[in-house]
PQR file of N, CA, C, O and H, with PARSE charges and radii, in Angstrom:
ATOM      1  N   MET A   1      26.232 -32.220 -10.557 -0.4000 1.5000
ATOM      2  CA  MET A   1      26.852 -33.472 -10.356 -0.0000 2.0000
ATOM      3  C   MET A   1      27.761 -33.024  -9.268  0.5500 1.7000
ATOM      4  O   MET A   1      28.421 -31.985  -9.289 -0.5500 1.4000
ATOM      5  N   THR A   2      27.733 -33.890  -8.333 -0.4000 1.5000
ATOM      6  CA  THR A   2      28.487 -33.485  -7.124 -0.0000 2.0000
ATOM      7  C   THR A   2      30.041 -33.162  -7.150  0.5500 1.7000
ATOM      8  O   THR A   2      30.234 -33.821  -8.172 -0.5500 1.4000
ATOM      9  H   THR A   2      27.198 -34.734  -8.316  0.4000 1.0000
ATOM     10  N   PRO A   3      30.989 -32.796  -6.919 -0.5600 1.5000
ATOM     11  CA  PRO A   3      33.052 -33.305  -6.950  0.2800 2.0000
ATOM     12  C   PRO A   3      33.171 -34.582  -6.497  0.5500 1.7000
ATOM     13  O   PRO A   3      32.172 -35.053  -5.954 -0.5500 1.4000
ATOM     14  N   GLU A   4      34.057 -35.198  -6.577 -0.4000 1.5000
ATOM     15  CA  GLU A   4      34.616 -36.017  -5.827 -0.0000 2.0000
ATOM     16  C   GLU A   4      35.246 -35.625  -4.714  0.5500 1.7000
ATOM     17  O   GLU A   4      36.029 -34.676  -4.678 -0.5500 1.4000
ATOM     18  H   GLU A   4      34.868 -34.815  -7.018  0.4000 1.0000
ATOM     19  N   PRO A   5      34.975 -36.246  -3.875 -0.5600 1.5000
ATOM     20  CA  PRO A   5      35.813 -35.948  -2.079  0.2800 2.0000
ATOM     21  C   PRO A   5      37.626 -35.292  -2.323  0.5500 1.7000
ATOM     22  O   PRO A   5      37.839 -35.900  -3.372 -0.5500 1.4000
ATOM     23  N   ALA A   6      39.084 -34.438  -2.033 -0.4000 1.5000
ATOM     24  CA  ALA A   6      39.944 -34.721  -2.001 -0.0000 2.0000
ATOM     25  C   ALA A   6      40.816 -36.032  -1.447  0.5500 1.7000
ATOM     26  O   ALA A   6      40.458 -36.290  -0.298 -0.5500 1.4000
ATOM     27  H   ALA A   6      38.911 -33.944  -1.181  0.4000 1.0000
ATOM     28  N   PRO A   7      41.356 -36.501  -1.695 -0.5600 1.5000
ATOM     29  CA  PRO A   7      42.155 -37.855  -0.898  0.2800 2.0000
ATOM     30  C   PRO A   7      42.305 -37.201   0.231  0.5500 1.7000
ATOM     31  O   PRO A   7      42.805 -36.079   0.308 -0.5500 1.4000
ATOM     32  N   PRO A   8      41.822 -37.957   1.307 -0.5600 1.5000
ATOM     33  CA  PRO A   8      43.005 -37.703   2.784  0.2800 2.0000
ATOM     34  C   PRO A   8      44.675 -36.995   2.199  0.5500 1.7000
ATOM     35  O   PRO A   8      44.998 -36.868   1.018 -0.5500 1.4000
ATOM     36  N   GLU A   9      45.512 -36.627   3.401 -0.4000 1.5000
ATOM     37  CA  GLU A   9      46.489 -36.012   2.797 -0.0000 2.0000
ATOM     38  C   GLU A   9      47.396 -36.914   3.108  0.5500 1.7000
ATOM     39  O   GLU A   9      48.548 -36.745   2.708 -0.5500 1.4000
ATOM     40  H   GLU A   9      45.250 -36.731   4.360  0.4000 1.0000
ATOM     41  N   ASP A  10      47.015 -38.187   3.978 -0.4000 1.5000
ATOM     42  CA  ASP A  10      48.053 -39.203   4.055 -0.0000 2.0000
ATOM     43  C   ASP A  10      48.192 -40.548   3.611  0.5500 1.7000
ATOM     44  O   ASP A  10      48.714 -41.616   3.929 -0.5500 1.4000
ATOM     45  H   ASP A  10      46.079 -38.324   4.303  0.4000 1.0000
ATOM     46  N   ALA A  11      46.857 -39.539   1.946 -0.4000 1.5000
ATOM     47  CA  ALA A  11      47.227 -40.775   1.796 -0.0000 2.0000
ATOM     48  C   ALA A  11      48.366 -41.706   0.737  0.5500 1.7000
ATOM     49  O   ALA A  11      48.336 -42.915   0.507 -0.5500 1.4000
ATOM     50  H   ALA A  11      46.432 -38.672   1.687  0.4000 1.0000
ATOM     51  N   PRO A  12      49.388 -40.619   0.191 -0.5600 1.5000
ATOM     52  CA  PRO A  12      50.805 -41.205   0.238  0.2800 2.0000
ATOM     53  C   PRO A  12      51.646 -41.358   1.364  0.5500 1.7000
ATOM     54  O   PRO A  12      52.662 -41.983   1.059 -0.5500 1.4000
ATOM     55  N   ALA A  13      51.602 -41.021   2.549 -0.4000 1.5000
ATOM     56  CA  ALA A  13      52.370 -41.734   3.372 -0.0000 2.0000
ATOM     57  C   ALA A  13      52.255 -43.050   3.540  0.5500 1.7000
ATOM     58  O   ALA A  13      53.188 -43.850   3.602 -0.5500 1.4000
ATOM     59  H   ALA A  13      50.777 -40.513   2.797  0.4000 1.0000
ATOM     60  N   LYS A  14      50.253 -43.454   3.668 -0.4000 1.5000
ATOM     61  CA  LYS A  14      50.570 -44.767   4.153 -0.0000 2.0000
ATOM     62  C   LYS A  14      50.158 -45.530   3.023  0.5500 1.7000
ATOM     63  O   LYS A  14      49.605 -46.625   3.117 -0.5500 1.4000
ATOM     64  H   LYS A  14      49.495 -42.804   3.617  0.4000 1.0000
ATOM     65  N   ALA A  15      50.507 -44.779   1.641 -0.4000 1.5000
ATOM     66  CA  ALA A  15      51.612 -45.730   0.071 -0.0000 2.0000
ATOM     67  C   ALA A  15      52.314 -46.418   0.294  0.5500 1.7000
ATOM     68  O   ALA A  15      52.154 -47.637   0.342 -0.5500 1.4000
ATOM     69  H   ALA A  15      50.957 -43.889   1.565  0.4000 1.0000
ATOM     70  N   LEU A  16      53.586 -45.618   0.550 -0.4000 1.5000
ATOM     71  CA  LEU A  16      54.336 -45.780   1.405 -0.0000 2.0000
ATOM     72  C   LEU A  16      54.735 -46.767   2.334  0.5500 1.7000
ATOM     73  O   LEU A  16      55.663 -47.570   2.233 -0.5500 1.4000
ATOM     74  H   LEU A  16      53.716 -44.628   0.511  0.4000 1.0000
ATOM     75  N   GLU A  17      53.531 -46.533   3.693 -0.4000 1.5000
ATOM     76  CA  GLU A  17      54.235 -47.143   4.426 -0.0000 2.0000
ATOM     77  C   GLU A  17      53.955 -48.733   3.372  0.5500 1.7000
ATOM     78  O   GLU A  17      54.972 -49.378   3.115 -0.5500 1.4000
ATOM     79  H   GLU A  17      52.778 -45.880   3.775  0.4000 1.0000
ATOM     80  N   ASN A  18      53.043 -49.087   3.008 -0.4000 1.5000
ATOM     81  CA  ASN A  18      52.827 -50.786   2.907 -0.0000 2.0000
ATOM     82  C   ASN A  18      53.481 -50.444   1.592  0.5500 1.7000
ATOM     83  O   ASN A  18      52.880 -51.103   0.743 -0.5500 1.4000
ATOM     84  H   ASN A  18      52.217 -48.563   3.216  0.4000 1.0000
ATOM     85  N   LEU A  19      54.622 -49.581   0.903 -0.4000 1.5000
ATOM     86  CA  LEU A  19      55.025 -50.968   0.233 -0.0000 2.0000
ATOM     87  C   LEU A  19      56.565 -50.997   0.616  0.5500 1.7000
ATOM     88  O   LEU A  19      57.483 -51.592   0.051 -0.5500 1.4000
ATOM     89  H   LEU A  19      55.110 -49.046   1.593  0.4000 1.0000
ATOM     90  N   GLU A  20      56.588 -49.961   2.044 -0.4000 1.5000
ATOM     91  CA  GLU A  20      57.644 -50.458   2.766 -0.0000 2.0000
ATOM     92  C   GLU A  20      57.372 -51.901   3.664  0.5500 1.7000
ATOM     93  O   GLU A  20      58.333 -52.272   4.338 -0.5500 1.4000
ATOM     94  H   GLU A  20      55.842 -49.478   2.503  0.4000 1.0000
ATOM     95  N   GLN A  21      56.419 -52.539   3.703 -0.4000 1.5000
ATOM     96  CA  GLN A  21      56.128 -53.714   5.095 -0.0000 2.0000
ATOM     97  C   GLN A  21      55.978 -55.051   3.654  0.5500 1.7000
ATOM     98  O   GLN A  21      56.288 -56.242   3.647 -0.5500 1.4000
ATOM     99  H   GLN A  21      55.639 -52.238   3.155  0.4000 1.0000
ATOM    100  N   ALA A  22      55.305 -54.055   2.459 -0.4000 1.5000
ATOM    101  CA  ALA A  22      55.603 -55.519   0.949 -0.0000 2.0000
ATOM    102  C   ALA A  22      57.138 -55.421   1.492  0.5500 1.7000
ATOM    103  O   ALA A  22      57.598 -56.312   2.206 -0.5500 1.4000
ATOM    104  H   ALA A  22      55.053 -53.087   2.465  0.4000 1.0000
ATOM    105  N   ARG A  23      57.835 -54.377   1.141 -0.4000 1.5000
ATOM    106  CA  ARG A  23      59.260 -54.745   0.367 -0.0000 2.0000
ATOM    107  C   ARG A  23      59.498 -55.557   1.800  0.5500 1.7000
ATOM    108  O   ARG A  23      59.911 -56.608   1.310 -0.5500 1.4000
ATOM    109  H   ARG A  23      57.462 -53.653   0.561  0.4000 1.0000
ATOM    110  N   LEU A  24      59.519 -55.774   3.153 -0.4000 1.5000
ATOM    111  CA  LEU A  24      60.429 -55.479   4.618 -0.0000 2.0000
ATOM    112  C   LEU A  24      60.143 -57.491   4.275  0.5500 1.7000
ATOM    113  O   LEU A  24      61.018 -58.347   4.138 -0.5500 1.4000
ATOM    114  H   LEU A  24      59.184 -54.920   3.551  0.4000 1.0000
ATOM    115  N   ALA A  25      58.623 -57.662   4.232 -0.4000 1.5000
ATOM    116  CA  ALA A  25      57.945 -59.196   4.191 -0.0000 2.0000
ATOM    117  C   ALA A  25      58.866 -60.268   2.958  0.5500 1.7000
ATOM    118  O   ALA A  25      59.183 -61.392   3.346 -0.5500 1.4000
ATOM    119  H   ALA A  25      57.912 -56.967   4.343  0.4000 1.0000
ATOM    120  N   GLN A  26      59.231 -59.853   1.561 -0.4000 1.5000
ATOM    121  CA  GLN A  26      59.698 -59.292   1.086 -0.0000 2.0000
ATOM    122  C   GLN A  26      61.382 -59.720   0.922  0.5500 1.7000
ATOM    123  O   GLN A  26      61.979 -60.080  -0.092 -0.5500 1.4000
ATOM    124  H   GLN A  26      58.974 -58.939   1.246  0.4000 1.0000
ATOM    125  N   GLU A  27      61.852 -59.546   2.221 -0.4000 1.5000
ATOM    126  CA  GLU A  27      63.217 -59.114   2.432 -0.0000 2.0000
ATOM    127  C   GLU A  27      63.338 -60.407   3.805  0.5500 1.7000
ATOM    128  O   GLU A  27      64.021 -61.430   3.850 -0.5500 1.4000
ATOM    129  H   GLU A  27      61.366 -59.254   3.045  0.4000 1.0000
ATOM    130  N   THR A  28      62.697 -60.019   4.466 -0.4000 1.5000
ATOM    131  CA  THR A  28      62.141 -61.656   5.165 -0.0000 2.0000
ATOM    132  C   THR A  28      62.137 -62.553   4.012  0.5500 1.7000
ATOM    133  O   THR A  28      63.254 -62.951   3.681 -0.5500 1.4000
ATOM    134  H   THR A  28      62.142 -59.187   4.430  0.4000 1.0000
ATOM    135  N   LYS A  29      61.082 -62.993   3.276 -0.4000 1.5000
ATOM    136  CA  LYS A  29      61.498 -64.225   2.565 -0.0000 2.0000
ATOM    137  C   LYS A  29      62.077 -65.065   1.730  0.5500 1.7000
ATOM    138  O   LYS A  29      61.800 -66.167   1.256 -0.5500 1.4000
ATOM    139  H   LYS A  29      60.174 -62.670   3.544  0.4000 1.0000
ATOM    140  N   ASP A  30      63.446 -63.866   1.609 -0.4000 1.5000
ATOM    141  CA  ASP A  30      64.679 -63.936   0.097 -0.0000 2.0000
ATOM    142  C   ASP A  30      65.940 -64.141   1.308  0.5500 1.7000
ATOM    143  O   ASP A  30      66.952 -64.808   1.090 -0.5500 1.4000
ATOM    144  H   ASP A  30      63.671 -62.971   1.994  0.4000 1.0000
ATOM    145  N   GLU A  31      65.691 -63.515   2.451 -0.4000 1.5000
ATOM    146  CA  GLU A  31      66.426 -63.810   4.160 -0.0000 2.0000
ATOM    147  C   GLU A  31      66.122 -65.056   5.229  0.5500 1.7000
ATOM    148  O   GLU A  31      66.527 -65.205   6.381 -0.5500 1.4000
ATOM    149  H   GLU A  31      64.869 -62.973   2.628  0.4000 1.0000
ATOM    150  N   ARG A  32      65.268 -65.882   4.421 -0.4000 1.5000
ATOM    151  CA  ARG A  32      65.299 -67.440   5.141 -0.0000 2.0000
ATOM    152  C   ARG A  32      65.773 -68.583   3.786  0.5500 1.7000
ATOM    153  O   ARG A  32      66.411 -69.636   3.786 -0.5500 1.4000
ATOM    154  H   ARG A  32      64.939 -65.762   3.485  0.4000 1.0000
ATOM    155  N   GLN A  33      65.269 -67.973   2.963 -0.4000 1.5000
ATOM    156  CA  GLN A  33      65.435 -68.549   1.586 -0.0000 2.0000
ATOM    157  C   GLN A  33      67.382 -68.531   2.223  0.5500 1.7000
ATOM    158  O   GLN A  33      67.365 -68.588   3.453 -0.5500 1.4000
ATOM    159  H   GLN A  33      64.751 -67.119   2.962  0.4000 1.0000
ATOM    160  N   VAL A  34      68.236 -68.495   1.903 -0.4000 1.5000
ATOM    161  CA  VAL A  34      69.190 -68.469   1.760 -0.0000 2.0000
ATOM    162  C   VAL A  34      70.073 -68.336   2.456  0.5500 1.7000
ATOM    163  O   VAL A  34      71.206 -68.009   2.101 -0.5500 1.4000
ATOM    164  H   VAL A  34      68.250 -68.448   0.904  0.4000 1.0000
ATOM    165  N   TRP A  35      69.522 -68.687   4.150 -0.4000 1.5000
ATOM    166  CA  TRP A  35      69.436 -69.283   4.937 -0.0000 2.0000
ATOM    167  C   TRP A  35      69.116 -71.330   4.697  0.5500 1.7000
ATOM    168  O   TRP A  35      69.718 -72.187   5.343 -0.5500 1.4000
ATOM    169  H   TRP A  35      68.602 -68.953   4.438  0.4000 1.0000
ATOM    170  N   TYR A  36      68.046 -71.609   3.624 -0.4000 1.5000
ATOM    171  CA  TYR A  36      67.967 -72.910   3.672 -0.0000 2.0000
ATOM    172  C   TYR A  36      69.099 -73.766   2.867  0.5500 1.7000
ATOM    173  O   TYR A  36      69.633 -74.867   2.996 -0.5500 1.4000
ATOM    174  H   TYR A  36      67.557 -70.913   3.100  0.4000 1.0000
ATOM    175  N   PHE A  37      69.167 -72.774   2.058 -0.4000 1.5000
ATOM    176  CA  PHE A  37      70.363 -73.310   0.473 -0.0000 2.0000
ATOM    177  C   PHE A  37      71.414 -73.240   1.566  0.5500 1.7000
ATOM    178  O   PHE A  37      72.033 -74.291   1.728 -0.5500 1.4000
ATOM    179  H   PHE A  37      68.733 -71.879   1.954  0.4000 1.0000
ATOM    180  N   LEU A  38      71.677 -72.434   2.188 -0.4000 1.5000
ATOM    181  CA  LEU A  38      73.482 -72.775   3.600 -0.0000 2.0000
ATOM    182  C   LEU A  38      73.067 -74.077   3.718  0.5500 1.7000
ATOM    183  O   LEU A  38      73.407 -75.093   3.112 -0.5500 1.4000
ATOM    184  H   LEU A  38      71.175 -71.580   2.057  0.4000 1.0000
ATOM    185  N   ALA A  39      71.948 -73.800   4.965 -0.4000 1.5000
ATOM    186  CA  ALA A  39      72.227 -75.845   5.508 -0.0000 2.0000
ATOM    187  C   ALA A  39      72.163 -76.547   4.566  0.5500 1.7000
ATOM    188  O   ALA A  39      73.305 -76.857   4.227 -0.5500 1.4000
ATOM    189  H   ALA A  39      71.672 -72.974   5.458  0.4000 1.0000
ATOM    190  N   TYR A  40      70.971 -77.242   3.560 -0.4000 1.5000
ATOM    191  CA  TYR A  40      70.924 -77.775   2.480 -0.0000 2.0000
ATOM    192  C   TYR A  40      72.788 -77.514   2.145  0.5500 1.7000
ATOM    193  O   TYR A  40      73.517 -78.506   2.146 -0.5500 1.4000
ATOM    194  H   TYR A  40      70.043 -76.991   3.835  0.4000 1.0000
ATOM    195  N   PHE A  41      73.007 -76.990   2.047 -0.4000 1.5000
ATOM    196  CA  PHE A  41      74.695 -77.000   0.858 -0.0000 2.0000
ATOM    197  C   PHE A  41      76.116 -77.792   2.264  0.5500 1.7000
ATOM    198  O   PHE A  41      76.871 -78.759   2.362 -0.5500 1.4000
ATOM    199  H   PHE A  41      72.415 -76.185   2.046  0.4000 1.0000
ATOM    200  N   LEU A  42      75.767 -76.741   2.938 -0.4000 1.5000
ATOM    201  CA  LEU A  42      76.540 -77.711   4.598 -0.0000 2.0000
ATOM    202  C   LEU A  42      76.170 -79.071   4.377  0.5500 1.7000
ATOM    203  O   LEU A  42      76.707 -79.814   3.555 -0.5500 1.4000
ATOM    204  H   LEU A  42      75.153 -75.955   2.859  0.4000 1.0000
ATOM    205  N   PHE A  43      75.749 -79.204   4.720 -0.4000 1.5000
ATOM    206  CA  PHE A  43      74.463 -80.314   4.951 -0.0000 2.0000
ATOM    207  C   PHE A  43      75.379 -81.670   3.691  0.5500 1.7000
ATOM    208  O   PHE A  43      76.181 -82.577   3.913 -0.5500 1.4000
ATOM    209  H   PHE A  43      75.313 -78.601   5.388  0.4000 1.0000
ATOM    210  N   GLY A  44      74.790 -81.210   2.558 -0.4000 1.5000
ATOM    211  CA  GLY A  44      75.602 -81.947   0.874 -0.0000 2.0000
ATOM    212  C   GLY A  44      77.142 -82.137   1.325  0.5500 1.7000
ATOM    213  O   GLY A  44      77.521 -83.230   1.746 -0.5500 1.4000
ATOM    214  H   GLY A  44      74.139 -80.473   2.378  0.4000 1.0000
ATOM    215  N   ILE A  45      78.101 -80.923   1.210 -0.4000 1.5000
ATOM    216  CA  ILE A  45      78.707 -81.251   1.401 -0.0000 2.0000
ATOM    217  C   ILE A  45      79.389 -82.489   2.861  0.5500 1.7000
ATOM    218  O   ILE A  45      79.977 -83.554   2.674 -0.5500 1.4000
ATOM    219  H   ILE A  45      77.793 -80.035   0.867  0.4000 1.0000
ATOM    220  N   HIS A  46      79.048 -81.873   4.159 -0.4000 1.5000
ATOM    221  CA  HIS A  46      79.533 -82.642   5.045 -0.0000 2.0000
ATOM    222  C   HIS A  46      79.294 -84.015   4.748  0.5500 1.7000
ATOM    223  O   HIS A  46      80.244 -84.745   5.031 -0.5500 1.4000
ATOM    224  H   HIS A  46      78.571 -81.008   4.312  0.4000 1.0000
ATOM    225  N   PHE A  47      78.026 -84.723   4.127 -0.4000 1.5000
ATOM    226  CA  PHE A  47      77.467 -85.890   3.856 -0.0000 2.0000
ATOM    227  C   PHE A  47      78.293 -86.640   2.647  0.5500 1.7000
ATOM    228  O   PHE A  47      78.453 -87.849   2.480 -0.5500 1.4000
ATOM    229  H   PHE A  47      77.254 -84.130   3.897  0.4000 1.0000
ATOM    230  N   ILE A  48      78.589 -85.948   2.154 -0.4000 1.5000
ATOM    231  CA  ILE A  48      80.210 -87.045   0.402 -0.0000 2.0000
ATOM    232  C   ILE A  48      80.830 -86.571   1.110  0.5500 1.7000
ATOM    233  O   ILE A  48      81.777 -87.218   0.662 -0.5500 1.4000
ATOM    234  H   ILE A  48      78.459 -84.966   2.290  0.4000 1.0000
ATOM    235  N   ALA A  49      81.625 -85.553   2.475 -0.4000 1.5000
ATOM    236  CA  ALA A  49      83.183 -85.968   3.163 -0.0000 2.0000
ATOM    237  C   ALA A  49      82.882 -86.660   3.967  0.5500 1.7000
ATOM    238  O   ALA A  49      83.550 -86.426   4.974 -0.5500 1.4000
ATOM    239  H   ALA A  49      80.856 -85.028   2.839  0.4000 1.0000
ATOM    240  N   PHE A  50      81.907 -87.776   4.160 -0.4000 1.5000
ATOM    241  CA  PHE A  50      81.968 -88.646   5.591 -0.0000 2.0000
ATOM    242  C   PHE A  50      82.128 -90.094   4.492  0.5500 1.7000
ATOM    243  O   PHE A  50      82.836 -90.965   4.997 -0.5500 1.4000
ATOM    244  H   PHE A  50      81.364 -87.966   3.342  0.4000 1.0000
ATOM    245  N   ILE A  51      81.730 -90.342   3.491 -0.4000 1.5000
ATOM    246  CA  ILE A  51      81.111 -91.414   2.797 -0.0000 2.0000
ATOM    247  C   ILE A  51      82.892 -90.805   2.007  0.5500 1.7000
ATOM    248  O   ILE A  51      83.101 -89.902   2.817 -0.5500 1.4000
ATOM    249  H   ILE A  51      81.155 -89.634   3.081  0.4000 1.0000
ATOM    250  N   MET A  52      83.615 -90.778   1.448 -0.4000 1.5000
ATOM    251  CA  MET A  52      84.330 -90.034   1.214 -0.0000 2.0000
ATOM    252  C   MET A  52      85.882 -90.735   2.536  0.5500 1.7000
ATOM    253  O   MET A  52      86.734 -91.614   2.400 -0.5500 1.4000
ATOM    254  H   MET A  52      83.446 -91.512   0.789  0.4000 1.0000
ATOM    255  N   ILE A  53      85.562 -89.804   3.631 -0.4000 1.5000
ATOM    256  CA  ILE A  53      86.531 -90.631   4.293 -0.0000 2.0000
ATOM    257  C   ILE A  53      85.596 -92.131   4.070  0.5500 1.7000
ATOM    258  O   ILE A  53      86.122 -93.076   3.483 -0.5500 1.4000
ATOM    259  H   ILE A  53      84.871 -89.090   3.741  0.4000 1.0000
ATOM    260  N   TYR A  54      84.446 -92.207   4.501 -0.4000 1.5000
ATOM    261  CA  TYR A  54      84.378 -94.054   4.558 -0.0000 2.0000
ATOM    262  C   TYR A  54      85.531 -94.726   3.599  0.5500 1.7000
ATOM    263  O   TYR A  54      86.515 -95.408   3.886 -0.5500 1.4000
ATOM    264  H   TYR A  54      84.018 -91.439   4.978  0.4000 1.0000
ATOM    265  N   ALA A  55      85.070 -94.310   2.482 -0.4000 1.5000
ATOM    266  CA  ALA A  55      86.107 -95.191   1.184 -0.0000 2.0000
ATOM    267  C   ALA A  55      86.919 -95.374   2.284  0.5500 1.7000
ATOM    268  O   ALA A  55      86.895 -96.262   3.136 -0.5500 1.4000
ATOM    269  H   ALA A  55      84.271 -93.757   2.249  0.4000 1.0000
ATOM    270  N   VAL A  56      87.594 -94.477   2.161 -0.4000 1.5000
ATOM    271  CA  VAL A  56      89.043 -93.883   2.167 -0.0000 2.0000
ATOM    272  C   VAL A  56      89.413 -94.688   2.831  0.5500 1.7000
ATOM    273  O   VAL A  56      90.570 -94.935   2.493 -0.5500 1.4000
ATOM    274  H   VAL A  56      87.613 -93.756   1.469  0.4000 1.0000
ATOM    275  N   ARG A  57      88.956 -95.608   4.044 -0.4000 1.5000
ATOM    276  CA  ARG A  57      88.975 -96.491   5.672 -0.0000 2.0000
ATOM    277  C   ARG A  57      88.806 -97.279   5.271  0.5500 1.7000
ATOM    278  O   ARG A  57      89.361 -98.299   5.680 -0.5500 1.4000
ATOM    279  H   ARG A  57      88.015 -95.407   4.318  0.4000 1.0000
ATOM    280  N   HIS A  58      88.090 -97.298   4.406 -0.4000 1.5000
ATOM    281  CA  HIS A  58      87.595 -99.185   3.711 -0.0000 2.0000
ATOM    282  C   HIS A  58      88.158 -99.598   2.403  0.5500 1.7000
ATOM    283  O   HIS A  58      87.949-100.629   1.764 -0.5500 1.4000
ATOM    284  H   HIS A  58      87.639 -96.469   4.074  0.4000 1.0000
ATOM    285  N   ALA A  59      89.071 -98.370   2.081 -0.4000 1.5000
ATOM    286  CA  ALA A  59      89.455 -99.273   0.770 -0.0000 2.0000
ATOM    287  C   ALA A  59      90.980-100.439   1.011  0.5500 1.7000
ATOM    288  O   ALA A  59      91.687-100.579   2.009 -0.5500 1.4000
ATOM    289  H   ALA A  59      89.240 -97.533   2.600  0.4000 1.0000
ATOM    290  N   LYS A  60      91.039-100.977  -0.071 -0.4000 1.5000
ATOM    291  CA  LYS A  60      92.439-102.503   0.000 -0.0000 2.0000
ATOM    292  C   LYS A  60      93.495-102.001  -0.213  0.5500 1.7000
ATOM    293  O   LYS A  60      94.515-102.690  -0.230 -0.5500 1.4000
ATOM    294  H   LYS A  60      90.465-100.863  -0.881  0.4000 1.0000
TER
END
């Protein structure tokens, strides 16, 4: 039997680099989702406010 070759010396560094890239990608995705939520929320608040202003101005 032949012995298995030893893993390269930079294997842990590569693994850490891959984990860091995955974490950054997930963080970017999460941040984008937060901005979308904020945009929809602010749009909804303004939409309701305009409806209420219209209702008050046109009330008899």
